[in-house]
N, C-alpha and C positions, 0 to 999 in steps of 0.2 A: 475406521473412525469417521464420525460425522464431521462434515465441514462446518466451520463457524457460520452462524446465520446472521451475524451482525459484525460490522467492521467500522472502526473509526476511520476518518479520512486519512489519507496517506500523509506522512510528515512532509512539511514544506521543505523544498530543496534549499540548501544553503551552501556556502562555500567552505564549510568545515571539512577537512580531510578526515578519513576514517580514523577512529581511535585505535592506536596499536593495541595488541592483545595484552600488553603489560599495563594498559590503562593510562589515564592521564597522569601527569605529574602534579604534585601539590601546587606548584606555582601556576600551572595551566588552569587548575580548578579554581584557584583564588582569582585569577584574571577573569574567568568566565562569570564567576559570582559577581564580581565588580561591574560587569557589563549587564547585569540583570538576568543572567541565565541560570539562576539557582532555583531549587525546588522549594519555593517559599510559601506554598499554600499552608494556611494555618490549620491546626487540628484542635477542635473544640469539643468538649463533652456536653455542652449545653448551649442554651440561648445566651446572647449577650446581655449585659446589664440593662441597656436601654430597652431591649425586647421584653425582659422580665417586667420592668416598670410599666411599659406600654400595655402589656396584656393584663396586668393586675389593675391598672388605674382606669383605662379607657374602655371599660365594658359598657354596653348600652344602659344597663341599670344604673351604674355609677354616674354616667353622664347625665341621665335624667334626674337623679337625686341632686346632683350639683346645681343643675338649672333650677330645680325647685327651691333649693337652699338660697340661691341668689334672689329668687322672687320673694321668698320670706323676708330676706334682709331688706329688700326694697319696700316691703309692706310694714317694716318696723318690728317684725316678729323675730328679734335676734335670737332669743332662746330656742325657738323652734328651728331656726336655721342652723344653730350650733349642733343641736341634737341630730338633725338630718345629715349634716356634714360629717359628724363624728362617725356615723355608721359607715360612710365611705372610707374615711381616713383609717379607721381600725382595720378594715378588710385589706386596704392597700398596704399599710405598714406591715401587718403580720405576713401577708403573702409575699411581699418583696423581701422582707428580712429573712424569712425561712428559705425561700428559693435561692437567694444570694448565698446564704450559708451553705446550702446543698451544692450549689455550683462550684464554690471554692473548694469544697472537699472533693468533689468529683474531678475537678481539674487536676488536683494533686494526685489522685488515685489513677487517673487515666495514663499517667506516665508509666505506671507499672505494667500496663498491658499494651502499650503502644508498640507496634511492630518495628523491627529493626531491619536494615538493609545491609547486605554484604557487598561491598564494592572493592574494586581492584585499582589501586593507584601505585605507580612506580613499581609494579610487579608484586605488590604486597596486598593481601586480602585482609580486610578488617570490617567489623560490624559498626555501623553508624546509625544515627538518627536520620531518617529519610530526608529531613529538611536540609542536611548537609550536602546532598547530592547536587550535581550540576549537569547541564546538558552535555552529552557526550561521555559521561562516566560509564564505566563497565560495571555491571552488577551481576553477581553470581547467585543462582537459585538452585535449590535442590528440592527433593520431594517434601511437600508440606509447607513450602515458603509461599507467602503472598507476594505477587508482583506489585511493587509500589510505584512504578513509573511506566510510561509507555516506552517501547523500544523495539529494536530489531536484533534477532538472534545472531550472534557472531561466533558461537562455539557451542558444541554439544548438541544433544537432542533431548527434548522434553515433551511431556504431554501436559496441557493446561486445561483447567476447568473454568469456563467463563460464565458459569451459571449465575453468579452475583450480578453480572452485567446484562446477560441476554436471557436468562432463565433456562438455557439449554444445558443439560447436565452431562452430555457425552463429552469425554476427554477429547481434546483436539491436539494432534501431533504438531510440533513446531521444530523446524530444522533451520540451519543457517540461512539467513536472508528473510525468514518469516517475521511478521510483525507480532508483537505481544502487547497486551493491553493492561494497564493498571487496574487493579481490582480483581483480576483473575488470580489463580494460584496453581502451583505446580503439583501434579498428582503422580508423576513418574519421571525418572531420569534426572539429569542435572545439566546445566548449561550456563552460558554467559550471554548477556544482551547489552547493547549500547542504548543508553537513554536518548530518545529522540524528542520527547515532549515532557516538560516538567511543570511543576506548579499548577496554576489554574488552567493551563492548556491541556493537561493530561485528560485522558478519556474519562476516568473515574470522577475527577473533580468537575468536569463539564456535565456529566450525567447527574450528579447529585448537587449541583450548584444551589438549588433552592431549598434542599431538605437536609443537607449534610450536617448542618450545625445542630439540629435538634429534631430527632424523630419522635413525633408525638402520636402514639398509638392510642386509638380510642378503645377503652376497655369496657366490659359490661357495666361496671359501676358508673363510669363516665357517661355511657349511653343512657343509663337510668336517670342520672342527674340532668342531662340535657333534655330528656323527655319531660321530667318534672318542671324544669324551667320554662319550657314551651307551654306546657299545660297551665302553669300558674300565671304566666304572662297573659294568656288568653282569658283566664278567669278574671284577672284584675281588670282587663279591658272591658269585659262584659259587666263586671260589678260597677265600674265607673259610671255607666249610663244611668241606672236608677239612683245612684248617689247624687249625680248632678240634678236629676229631676226632683229629688227630695229637697235639695237646697233651694231650688227655684220656688217650689211650693211653699217652703217655710219662710223665705225672705222676700219673695216676689221678684227676685232676680238671682243671678248667679254671683254671689258675693266673692270678692277677690280673696279676702282673708281665709274664710272657711274653705273655699275651693283649693287654695294652695295647701292648707293643712290637710285636707282630705287627700289631695294628690300625694303628699309626702307619705301618708299612712299606706295608701294603696300600693304605691310603687315599692315601698319597703317590704310588702308582703311577698314579693318575688324573692325566693331564697337564694340570693346571689352568694351568700356565705358558703353554700354547698360547693360551688365551683372552687372557691379559695381553699376550702377544707380538703377537697380531693387533691388539688395540686400540692398543698403543703404536706398532707399526710403521705403522699407518695414520695415527695422529696425527702422528708425526714426518715421515712422507711429506708430509702436508698442509702442514706448516710449511716443509719443504725446497722444495716446489713453489711455495709463496708467495714464497720468495726468488728463484725463477725467473720471477716475475710471473704465476703461474697460481694463482688462488684457487679452492680446492676447496669446493664448496657441499654436496656429498653424498659420504658416505664410499665409496659404491659406485663413484664415479668413479675412485678410486685403482686399483681392480682392472680396471675397464672399459678404462682407458688401455692396459693391457698386452695386451688382446685385440683391439684395433682392427685390422681388415684392409681396411676401406673407409672413406675419409675424404671426406665430401661437403662442398662449400664453396659458400657464396653468393659472389657477385662483389663487389657494392657494399658497401663498409665492411669487407670481409673481406680480399680480395686487394688492394683499393684503400683509400686513406685516406678519411676522411670529407670531405676537401676536394674540391669539384666546381667547375669554372669553365666559362664559356661558351667554346666553341671555334669556333663559326661559326653563321651564320644565312643562310638563303636566303628572302628575302621574295617574296610573290606579289601584294602590294598596295603602295601608296605608304607611305613611312616615316611621313608625318604621320597616316596612318590606323592603321598597325600599332602605333606606339609607344604612344599613349594607350590603345588597346584592350588590348594585351598587359600594359602596366603596371598599368592599373586592374583587369584580371582577376586578376592575381597579388596585388595589394594587398587585394582584396576576398574572394578565395577562401580557404577553410579548408584551405590546402595547407601543412602544416608539414613540408616535405621539403627536403633539401639541394639537390635539383635546382631547386625553385622559388626557393630563396634565391639560387642562382647567377644565375638569369635576372632576379630582382628587382634584383640589383646592377647590371645593365646597363640594365634597363628599369624604373626606379622609376615608381610610379603613385600614385593617390589612392584610398583606400578609399571605396567607394560602397555605398549600401544595396542589399542583395541580395533579390530577390523569391523566387527558386527556386534551389536549389543541389543538384548531385549530387556529394557528397564523393568524393574519390579513394580508392580501395582497390586493393590488389594483385590482387584478383579481377576488378574492373572494368577496370583499366588505363587509365582515362580519368576526367576530371572535367569538370564544366560548371556554368555559372551564368547566370542572367538577371538583369540589373540592374533594380531597381525605378525607376519613374518617378512623380514626384509630379505629380498633376493640379492644375488651377487651383483646384479646390475643396478642395485639401489632402489628398485621398485618394490612396493609393498604388496604382498599377496593377501587377499581377503579370504582365501579358502584353505590355505596350507596350514595355518596355526591350529593348535589344540583348542577345543571348545568344551565348556562346562556349563552345567545347570545346577541351580540350587532353589529349593522351595518346599512346599508342603508335600508330604509323602503321598497324600491322596491324588495329587496331580502327577507326580513323577513315577510312582510305583507301577502304574499300568503301562508305562512306556519303557520298562526294563527290557533288555535283550532277551531273546528266547531262551538262552542257556542260563539265565539267572533266576530260575524258578525257586531253587532251594534258597538262594540268597534273599529273594523276595519274601519268602515265608519267614525267614529269620528276622528280616527288617520289620515285617508287620508285627511279629511277636514282641520285638524290642520296643517298637513305637507304642504298642498297647501298654506295656509295662511302665514305660516312662510317662505316658499320658495319664495313667491312673495315679501317678504321684504328683500330678499337677504341673509337669514339666512341658515346655514348648519343644516340639521336635521338628527338625528339618533334615532333608536328605540332600546330599551333595553327590553329583554323578558326572561322569565324563560322556560327552556327546561323541558318537562314533565319527571317525574321520570321514570327511566328505559329505556328512549330513548337514542339511540346512537347519539353522536354529528354529526358524518358523517354516515348516515344510511347504506351506502354500499360502497364497495371498488371502488375507482376511482371517487366517486361523489364529487361535490363541493358545493352542496346545503345544507342548514341547515335542521334539522329534522322537521317533521310535528308536529302539536299540540302545537305550542308555545303559551305561555300565556303572553300577553303584560303587562309590568310593568310601562313603562314611555316612553314618547317622549321627546327628549332633543334638544334644539336649541342652536347653537353656532354662535357667531358673529365674523366676521373677519374685520379688519380695513384696509380700502383702503389706498394705498400709496398716499401721497399728490400730487405727481407729475405725477400720472398715466394719468389723463384726458388730461392734456396739452401735455404729451408725445405722446399719441395715436393720438391726433389731428394733431400733426406735421407729423406723419406717413401718415395719411389720406391725408393731404395737399400735401405730396410728391408722392402720387399715389400708396402707398403701401396698399395692401388689408389685412385686419385684420381678424383673425380667433381665437375665444376663445374656447379652447378645455379643458374640465375638467371632473373629475370623479364624481363631485357633481351632485345633482338633477338639471335637465335642467332648471326648473323654477328659482331655486336659481342662477344659472349661468346667466340666461337671466336678472334677476333683477339687478345683479351687473354690467352686461354689459351696461344696460341703465344708471346706476349711473355714469359710466365713459364716457358716450356719444357715445357708440357704437350703430349702427343701427342693431336691431335684425331682419335681413332680413330672410324671410322664416320661422320665428318662431324658438324657441329653439328646436333642434333636439336631440332625445334621442339615445344614443349608442345602446340601446336594439333594436331599429328599424333598425340600420345600420349593426348590426353584421352579418345578414344573406345575405346581398347584395353581389353580385359579384363585381369585381373590376370596371367594367364599370359603373354600377349603383351607386357604392360608389363615384366614381369620379364626376358623375353628381350631387349627393346629396351635396357634399362638395362645389361644385361651386355655388349652389343655396342658401346656408345658411352660417351664420357666427358664430353661437353660438351652441355648442355641449355639452351635459351633459351626465353623466353616461357612460363615455368612458373609458374602461379599457386600460391598457398600450399597449396591442397587437393591439387593434383597433386604438389607437392613432397613432401608427407607420404606420398602413395601410393608415390612412388618409393623413399622410405626404407623403407617397409613391405615393398616388393617385394624390396629388397636383404636385409632381415632374413629374409624367407621363403626366400631362396636360401641361407641358412645363414651369411651374413656377419655380422660384428660391426661395427656401423656407428657412426661418429661424425659429427655434423653441426655445422658452424661457421656461425654467422650473427650478424647484428647488428640486423636490423629486425623490426618486428612481423609482417611477412610470413614470417618464419622460425620463428615460435613453434610452429606445428603440427608442422613437421618436426623441430625440436629435441626435442619431446615424444615423437615416434615413435622417435627414434634411441636406441641403447643409451647413447650419451654425447652430451649436448648442450653445446655450447661457445659462449660469447658474448664479444664484445668489451666492454671496459669502457665504450666510447663508445656502445654499442648502446642500444636503447630499454629503458625500465624493464621492459617486459613480457618482453623477451628475456632480460634478466639474471635476472628472477624465476624462469624455468623452466629456466635453464641449470644443468648440473652443474658446469661450470668457467667462470669469468670470467677472461679474459686481461687482467690489469692493464696499464695504459698501452698497451693494444692490441698487446701484444708477441706478434705472430704466431709469432716464432721460438721462443717458449717451448713450443710444442706438441711438437716432437720430443723435447725434454728431458723433458716430462711423460710421453710414451709410454715412453721408455726407463726413466724412474724407476719407472713402473708395472710394467714387465716385471721390473725388478730386484727390486722388492718381492715379487712373486709367487715369483720364483726363490728369494729368501731365505727366504720362508715355507715353501716346499716342502722346502728343505734342513733347516730346523728341524724340520719334521714327520718327516723321515727319522730324525733322532736321537731325538726324543721317543718315536716309535712303536717304534723298534727296542728301546730300553731297556725300555719298558713291556711289550712283547710277550715278550721273552725272560725278564724277571723273573717275569712271570705264569706262564709255562710251567714255569720251574724251581721256583717256590714250590709250584705245583700238583703237580708231580712229586714233590717232596720230601715233601709231605703224604701222597701216596698210598703212599710208601715208609715212612711213619711217622717221618719225620725232622722236626726242628724247622726253623723258617723259616731260609733260608740267609743272611739278612742282618739286622742290627739297624738301628734308625733311623740310627745314626751311620755304618755302612757304606753305607747307602742314600744318605746325604748326600754321601759321597765320590763315589759313582757318578754321582749327579745333577749334582754340580758339575763334575767332570772330563770326563765323557763327553757331557754334554748342555748344561748351563748356559753354561759359558764358550765351547765351540765354537759353539753356536747364535748367540751374539752376534757372533762374528767372521764366521761364514758369512753372516749377514744383511748385515754391512757389506761383505763382499767379493763379494756376489752379482752375477752378470753378467746382463745382459738377455737373455731368450730368450722367444719367444712361448709361452705356456702351452697345454697340450693341453686338449681339451674335457672329459675325464674325469680330472682331476688326482688324485683320491683313488685310483682304480684303478691309475694309474701309480705312485703313491707306495707302495701296498701291494705292487705287483709288485717294487719295489726293497727293501722292508723285510722282507717275510716270509722270504726266503732267509737273510739274516744273522741274524735273530732265531731262526729255527728251528735253524740250524747252531750258534749259540751255546748254545741250550738243550740240544741233543743232546750237546755236550761238557761243558758246565758242570755238569749234574746228576751225571754219573759222577764228575767231579772232586770235587764237594762230598761225595758219598757215600763216596768213597775216603778223604778226609782226616778225615771225622767218625767213621770206624770205630774210631779210637783213643780216642774220647770227648772230645777237645778241640774243643768247639764253636767257640771263638774262632779257633783255627787253621784250622778248616774254612771258617769265614766269611771269614777273611783270604785264603785261597787262592781261594775263589770270587770275592771282590771283585777280587783282582789279575788273575785271568783275564778277568773282565768288563771291567776297565779296559783291558787289552791289546786286547781285541776292539773295544771302543768307540772307542779311538783309531785302531786300524787301519782302521776303517770310513771315516775321513775321507779318506785317500789313495785308498781304493777308489772312493769317490763322486767325488772330485776328484783324479784322478791327476796326479802331477808331470810325467810323460812319457807321451805317447800319449793315446789315447782311453779313456774309461771303459768297462769291460766291462758296466756296469750298464745301459747304454742311456740313461743320463741325458743331458740336453741340455747337456753340458759343451762350451763353446766353446774348444777347445784345452786345453793343459795348464796347471796352476797349482801352483806349489811351495808357496804359502802354507799350505794346509791340512796338508800334510805337515810343514812346519816347526812349525806349531801343535801337531800331535800329538806331535812330539818334545819340545816345550817342556812340554806337559802331562804327558808321561811323566816328565820330570825333576822336575816339581812333585810327582807321586805318589811318586817316590823320596825327595823331601825330607820327605814325611810320615813315612816310615819312619825317616829319619835323625834327626829331631828327636823326642826321647823324649817331651816333653809332648804334642806333636801326635799322636804314635803312640798314646799312652795314651788321649787324649781320644776318638779315633776307633776305639778298641778293635782296633787292628791288632797282630797278633803277628809278630815278625820271622821271615822265611822264609830258609831256607838258599839258597845259590847254586844248589844242585841243584834245589830246588823252583822257583826263579825260572826256571831254564833249561827245566825241564819245562813249566811253564805257557807260556813263550814259544814253545816248539815246538808245543804244542797250539794256541796262538793262530795260528801260521803255518798249521797244518793247517785251522783254521777259515777263514782267508782263502782258501785254495785251494778249500775246499768251497763257499764263497760264490761265488767266480768260476765254479765249475762249475755251480752252480745258475742263475746269471745267464746263462751261455752256453747252457744247454739250455732256458732259459725255463721253469723248473720250475713257476712259478705258472700260466702260460698253459696248460701241458700238463695240470696238475691240473684247471683249470677246464674244459678241453675234455673230459677224462675224466669229470668229474662230470656234465656235460651229457649225455654219451652214456649214462651209467648211469641218469639220470632218464628217458630215453626208454624 
């Protein structure tokens, strides 16, 4: 085994005597807690409330808008100041309210998946919340348990995985006296350790002090939004220069009032609402998915769900329930020899597995002193022990007692004694028969007297000369919703891969029972282990069922799928699945899974609700579609407004909108539609380059709008009535913004935009008509019209603007049909050559 590459500092010496093996007494534990020696580090599922408020309120754009609002108040422009401040207030209130709601829900749900610790006090073992532990407590760990405190081993032998702390995946053996670190987990054996560091002083808490409360993973959508924000901020800064020059040329100086109003409009063009929308959308999605029994532990999982095209599944505990029962036994020795040997072996071995529990229920035994033990691990696929024998002088012999081995037949059969050929053939036939029925098969054998359990240093194979005693068959119960759930994935175009440590024939039989096509036959991990990465990738592409796959190979298979360009999700429940869950884009664990598996998973299926997975994928796809629809609206408005403002400045014209006109445009053409489009979003698998696709859709309507809106504004302002010109521009922009909704989501037929619209949808068109009526109501109500600085337009003006908006729509459809953006990009590449 590899040695650990990272160690915490040694525990500080103190005057505490060693804790007896019976553990502390309850009174001692209470006294230590009173002295501040408790494990009081808090566990939080998200940021604190102040952090939520700070991140939503004090963004650079918000701060700048508040400063502008204060300047407007100082200049006596109270209405403009209110409009500017309301933009900030709405974003902050909505963002804080929704994130707070999500945090409360997740704090309640996190209790369901919080790991528990088993400690020993007054000689009694019981499961507790880790926060109840104190310095010096004795904690008991078995295979699959996460170590929740730092400590020193005082009993037993274990192997731990410290990959969550060091990145090193090799198991590290720990014996009495060795230090163990919180955040690692037990992969083999069982033992007891004394807590030496608790609370904030533990290694895991120190390692994650700055990031433990909230892991904020940057997803592709978030990266796209950040790029858009940077680009728009730069564009606004560039646009501000000609706007300032135009104001100086018009007024002979830089007027304070017009400058402040122009600044309010320009800064508001930065689509800060996108950041709030991403955060809120993800937070609400996490809460909704929790209602479907899928607890999201990392925000990136929301987006990853929408991109999954290969779903890898472990068998035991995933396709099957945790319940395992004995289905049959074929003995090769007398029952009076088999029963005590098998029962005592299982009662004495550190086998904390469901399979062992099922056999113990049929073959109870007596725990005996163990001289030597090889703990079971998924890599070894067998375990063994030699019983200790007490001599007449009271000394314990480590070699005189009987020794036994139990494990996979592929590992033990080749090690049978030379005279067991006939028995070996019978065993192989029985194993094949049971495996074809989907049963899990194990071999129990006696180790010859005098043989070492591990014949040589560094070996992982059992000794030769094994004497078979029995073949045991175990039956797992399939989950009732598995077949229907997997069928939904197949219908959605998701490729399914079943990867298990069990016999390939057993795995293939269960795969057929749940309706999986066993393409290419069941592949054994023994045949895959020696393949290079290229051959391994080809093998996993051509088959769908894999058996006898150890954890390290399972992780290689997941990496091979990723290297082939797939977006991979891995579902597992055992400690043997941890490596592959970490390698996948999306790791998913059952709630009944091991603590280690739940710790590394992106999603935990509450109540082991396997049927929640398709809903989670669909919800993820719907979220991404809704975000992309919102990006269309935000970007289209920001781009055409920037173009028109820049063009007007070059022509020496004042800015085409006031802060109040800008509010009308933001509310009617972006704010309200974005909310409804997010709610109505339909699932569709996102493309790999979503921002390029979005720009391909947005640039044509934004460019066409600017091409028509600037002449409209210049025509109306020639009479000197700035408010009339701004009203005409605002009206035309509203017409175009609302017409964009049915263009992107047509009520009849397919969208000419090339968007992934799944059929027609009348709702966006009806929404556009409703918002058009709302805009008309702004004109009809005199106080509203006056507040938003709208000048009544003649019916002739309205008709003209409507006709021009229709021309805009035809121009947009033409640009989309000829793929204007793609053509321009190709032309640009040719010119650069």
